[in-house]
C-alpha positions as CSV (number, residue, x, y, z in Angstrom):
1,M,-224.6,19.9,71.0
2,S,-224.6,16.8,73.2
3,I,-224.4,13.3,71.9
4,T,-227.9,12.0,71.1
5,S,-229.2,8.5,70.6
6,Q,-229.2,9.3,66.9
7,H,-225.5,10.1,67.0
8,I,-224.8,6.9,68.8
9,N,-226.8,4.9,66.3
10,I,-224.9,6.4,63.4
11,A,-221.5,5.7,65.1
12,L,-222.7,2.1,65.8
13,E,-223.7,1.7,62.1
14,I,-220.3,2.9,60.9
15,D,-218.5,0.8,63.6
16,T,-220.4,-2.4,62.7
17,K,-219.9,-2.1,58.9
18,F,-216.2,-1.2,59.2
19,T,-215.5,-4.0,61.6
20,E,-217.4,-6.5,59.4
21,L,-215.3,-5.5,56.4
22,E,-212.1,-5.8,58.4
23,Q,-213.1,-9.3,59.5
24,R,-213.7,-10.2,55.9
25,G,-210.1,-9.1,55.1
26,C,-211.2,-6.5,52.5
27,D,-208.7,-4.3,50.8
28,N,-208.7,-0.5,50.8
29,A,-210.6,-0.2,47.5
30,V,-213.4,-2.4,49.0
31,F,-213.4,-0.3,52.2
32,F,-213.8,2.9,50.1
33,V,-216.6,1.6,48.0
34,E,-218.5,-0.2,50.7
35,M,-218.2,2.7,53.2
36,S,-218.9,5.5,50.8
37,D,-222.6,5.7,51.7
38,L,-221.6,6.3,55.3
39,M,-219.2,9.1,54.6
40,P,-221.8,11.8,54.7
41,K,-223.1,10.5,58.0
42,F,-219.5,10.6,59.4
43,K,-219.1,14.1,58.2
44,N,-222.4,15.1,59.8
45,L,-221.2,13.8,63.1
46,M,-218.0,15.8,62.8
47,D,-220.1,18.9,62.1
48,D,-222.8,18.3,64.7
49,L,-220.6,17.4,67.7
50,T,-217.9,19.1,69.7
51,E,-214.4,17.7,69.4
52,N,-214.8,16.2,72.8
53,D,-218.1,14.5,72.1
54,F,-216.7,13.2,68.8
55,A,-213.7,11.8,70.6
56,Q,-216.0,10.1,73.0
57,L,-217.6,8.2,70.2
58,T,-214.2,7.1,68.9
59,L,-213.4,5.8,72.3
60,Q,-216.7,3.9,72.5
61,F,-216.7,2.5,69.0
62,N,-213.3,1.2,67.8
63,G,-214.5,0.5,64.2
64,F,-215.8,4.1,64.0
65,Y,-212.4,5.3,65.2
66,R,-210.6,3.1,62.6
67,F,-212.9,4.4,59.9
68,G,-211.8,8.0,60.8
69,I,-208.1,6.8,60.5
70,F,-208.9,5.3,57.1
71,L,-210.5,8.5,55.9
72,E,-207.4,10.5,57.1
73,W,-205.2,8.0,55.1
74,V,-207.4,8.4,52.0
75,A,-207.1,12.2,52.3
76,S,-203.3,12.0,52.6
77,Q,-203.1,9.8,49.6
78,L,-205.2,12.2,47.5
79,E,-203.2,15.2,48.7
80,S,-199.9,13.5,47.9
81,G,-201.1,12.4,44.4
82,V,-200.7,8.7,45.2
83,I,-204.5,8.4,44.5
84,M,-205.3,10.2,41.3
85,V,-208.6,12.1,41.1
86,P,-210.2,11.9,37.7
87,R,-210.7,15.3,36.1
């Protein structure tokens, strides 16, 4: 699937919110809580787009890219047990 205007709007929404939180100096916990509503949209973009198209969005929207890096960091912290998942 090619990048559509809807994909661009979602990437821009994520980019804008993540950048705003960075500018406010928020910590990781605030990032996680404030961005949680956008995680499904991010996942949908990953599912809908080819790897190259997704990469294009990360090049176009730096906050969108940094959100992806943040999610990778969260995943690594969960996997390593640094962040505990309630059972």
